[in-house]
N, C-alpha and C positions, 0 to 999 in steps of 0.2 A: 504494500500500500504506500502511496506517495504522501505528500504533506497533507495535513488536515487543514481544511478551509474553515475559518471561523465565520460566524454570522456577522456581517458588517452593519446592517441596518434592516429595519422592517418598514416597508412603504405602507402608508395609511392615507386613504382618501378622505376628503372633506368637501362638501358642497361649497360653492363660492360664497354663499351667504353665511356659512358657519366656519369658513376657513380660519380667519384670524382668531375667532373665539376659541377654536379647537387648539390652535398653537398656544394661546395664552392659558388655556385649561391645563395643558401638560406642564407649562412653566409654573403656574400658581399652585396647583395641587401637589405635584411631585417634585418641584424645585429644579426641573430640567431647564436648560438654557439653549438659546439659539446658537447653532454652530455655523450655519451658512444659509443664505436665503436669496430668493428672487421674490421680492415683496408681492404678496397677493397670489402667487403661483406655486411656490415650492419653498419649504423650510425644513432644514434638518435641525432637530433638537436632540440634546444628549444629556445623560445623567452624570457625566464626568468620570465614569468608570467603565466605559465601553458600550453601554446601552445607547442606541440611537434609533430615532424614528425619522422617517422622511414623510412629512405631511404635505400633500399636494392637492390643489384645487381640482375637482373633477365632478362630472355629472353621474358617475357610476354609483351604485348603491353602497351603503356602508357595510362594514364587516359585521356579519350577522351570526347569531347563536346557531350552532355550537362553536363557531370559529371565534377566537378572542385573543386579545393581548393580555399578558399577565405581568403585574408589577409586584415585586417582592417588597414586603415591608416587615419591620420587626414586630414581634408579638406585642411588645409594649406600645407600639405606634399604631396598631391596627384600628383601634377605636377612634383615635385622633384623625387618621386619614379618612376613615369612613365619615366622620363628622365634616371634614373639609369637602368631601364629595357631596354630601347632603346639602351643605350650605351653598355650594356652587350650582345647585339645581340639577345635579346628575340624577338620572333615573336609576334607582337602586333595587336590587333583589334582596331577599332576606339573607343575612350572613349565615354560614353553616360551617360545620367541621367535616372534613373528609375522613376516610378510615385510618389515615396516618396521624390524625389529631391536628392537622393544619387548619387554620381559620381562613375562609374564603368569602369574598363578597363580589358578585358580578354587578356591573354598572354599564350604562351607555354614556359615551362622551358627547359633547355638543353636536357632533356630526352624525350621531347615531351608531358609532362603532362600538361593538361589544368588547368589554375589557373586564379585568378583575384585579383585586388586590389579594395577595396571598401571604399569610404569615406562617412560615413553616416551623414545625417543632424541631426538625432536623433538616439541614440544607440538603438539596439534591447533590449527588456526587458529581464531580467534574468529569 
């Protein structure tokens, strides 16, 4: 086997009317920052640790359930982040625990893309 290719970014569409609000949502809720952009068309945001989203204006439908983005949060931060999502007007499902004891909460971003926060009891292996 050759070199392992790492995930560089995930592309995420947003309607033109929700584009800027969607970029700000990821900045304000998760503390991500703009890395590169063509205003109104395309913005790369990142978490400063290698996680990156490419948010682009499109007329395509949003990422729908069961497809989703997942954002790792600390167990102690789960309720705080859930509160930020609620305060931002995100559509939230009921939080739950999976069979591993991880806490999960699905939500829709301003563009209607499905995402979740997950607080793991034990990190996934590398």
